[in-house]
C-alpha positions in Angstrom: -39.1 2.3 -4.8 -36.7 0.1 -2.7 -37.1 -0.2 1.0 -34.9 1.7 3.4 -33.5 -1.6 4.7 -32.5 -2.8 1.2 -30.9 0.6 0.4 -28.9 0.6 3.7 -27.8 -3.0 3.1 -26.5 -2.2 -0.4 -24.7 0.9 0.8 -23.0 -1.1 3.6 -21.9 -3.8 1.1 -20.5 -1.2 -1.3 -18.7 0.5 1.6 -17.0 -2.7 2.6 -16.0 -3.5 -1.0 -14.6 0.0 -1.5 -12.7 -0.2 1.8 -11.0 -3.5 0.7 -10.1 -2.0 -2.7 -8.7 1.1 -1.1 -6.6 -1.0 1.3 -5.3 -3.2 -1.6 -4.5 -0.1 -3.7 -2.6 1.5 -0.8 -0.5 -1.7 -0.5 0.1 -2.0 -4.2 1.3 1.6 -4.4 4.4 0.8 -2.4 5.0 -2.9 -2.5 8.7 -3.0 -3.0 11.7 -0.8 -2.2 13.4 1.1 -5.0 17.0 0.4 -6.0 18.0 3.6 -4.2 16.4 2.5 -1.0 17.7 -1.1 -1.2 21.4 0.0 -1.7 21.3 3.2 0.4 23.4 1.6 3.2 26.2 0.5 0.9 27.5 4.1 0.3 28.3 5.7 -3.1 29.4 3.5 -6.0 33.1 3.0 -6.3 33.8 3.6 -2.6 34.3 1.0 0.2 31.3 -0.1 2.2 30.9 1.7 5.5 32.1 -0.3 8.4 29.5 -1.5 10.9 30.1 -1.7 14.6 
């Protein structure tokens, strides 16, 4: 049977690895804006662009 210290160390290591993976997955889920979001400020197609102040 493994020692309590070894078990705790392994659990801590796994927790850190999982935290990093979760962070990366969260970033990858929404890395770039969609076309709708990119061109939202330009108005509907075929119409003039809205004037800015």
